[in-house]
N, C-alpha and C positions, 0 to 999 in steps of 0.2 A: 872217197865215196860221198856223194851228195844225197839230198832228200829223195830225188827221183830214183836213184839206185835202190834205196831201202823200200820205197813205195812199190816198185816193180818186183824186187826180190822177195819181199814178204807178202806180196799180194794184198796190199792195203787198199781200202776203199774209202771214199769221202765219209766223214763222220757228220751227222746232222748238226752238231754243235760247233763244228770247225775242226780242221785237221784231217788226219787219215787214221784208220784203224783196221784191225782184224781180230776177231775172237780166236784165241789159240787154245782155250780150254773152257769146257762147260761140264760141271759135274752131272752124272747121270741121275742123281737124286735131287728132289726139289721139295719145297715147302708150300703147302696149299695156301691159297689166298686167305682162307678162313682162319689160318693159324698165324698170320702175319699182322703187324700193326696196320692201322687204317690207312697210312700213307701209301701202302702198296695197292696197286690196281689189279694185280694178277698173281698167279703162282710164280715163284722164283726159284731158280737153281740154287743149291747150297753154296756154290762157289763158281766164279768165272774168272777168266784172265784174258786181257787183250794186249796187243801191241798198239801203241798210239804214237803218232808223229805229228809235229807241227813244223811247217816250213818257216823260213826266216820271218815273213811278215804275217803269218797266220795268228789267230787268237782262237781260244775256245770260249764261247759265250757263257756268261753266268748261267748256272743251272743248279737246281736242287739235287742233292745227293741223298737217295733214300736208304742207302746202306753204306757201311764203312768201305773205304777204298784204300788200297795200298799201292803207291806209285814207286816204280823202279826206274832209275835213270841209267840208261845204257851208253848213249853216245850223243854227240852233237853239242850244241850250245846249251848253257844252263837255262832254266825256266824260273819265272816268278809265278807263284800260285797265290791268289788272293782268296781268303775265306771270310765269309760274313757269318757271324753268330751273335744273335741278339743285339743287332745294331753296332757291333764291333768288328772292324776289318783288321785282319792280320795278313801280313805278307810273308810268305815262305819262299826261300830260294832253294831250288833243287838242282844239284849239279855235283861236280867232282872236285871242287876247290874250296875246302873249308877256310883257307886264308882269305878268300874273297867273299866270305859269308854264304857260300853255297852249302848249306847244311840240310840234313834231313829234317822234316818238320814233325814234331811229336813222334819220334820213331825210336826203334830199338836197334836198328842196323844202319850202317852208313849207306847212303844212296837210296834209302827208302823213305817214303812220305806217307803217313797214315792220316787220312782225312775222316773225321768222325761223321756219322750219319745224321739224319733228321733235319735240324734247322740250319744246316750249313749249306752255303752256296759257294761255288768256286769258279775262278777264271784263271786260265793259265796263258802266258804269252812268252815269247822269246825274250831272253835277257842276255845281253852281251856285256859282261862285266869287263872293265878295263884291266 
């Protein structure tokens, strides 16, 4: 099964920052903009979940993350996730092979990656470890 199979099967659409995605969950409850920190521009759902896919040569452009995100790795080649926090770059490897350094980043469960919100930016790209 290649990327096209997953894009078609899961009904993924192009993501504005790169790759493909589909929202698979959005809570019915939300938090009003007036109750959120200033970095939020509108009302936000309490929780959402998406499928996200990068093809072999795709990248996700650097972007600011306004709320915490949890990444689940399901299939395919491992990823490198770069985070910038107060002028410090950290590289996280997300995948299924701990022997190759593919560990969850700041996580409590294998194959999950927690990215903290606010001053963090992130970029992911395909990583093919030997």
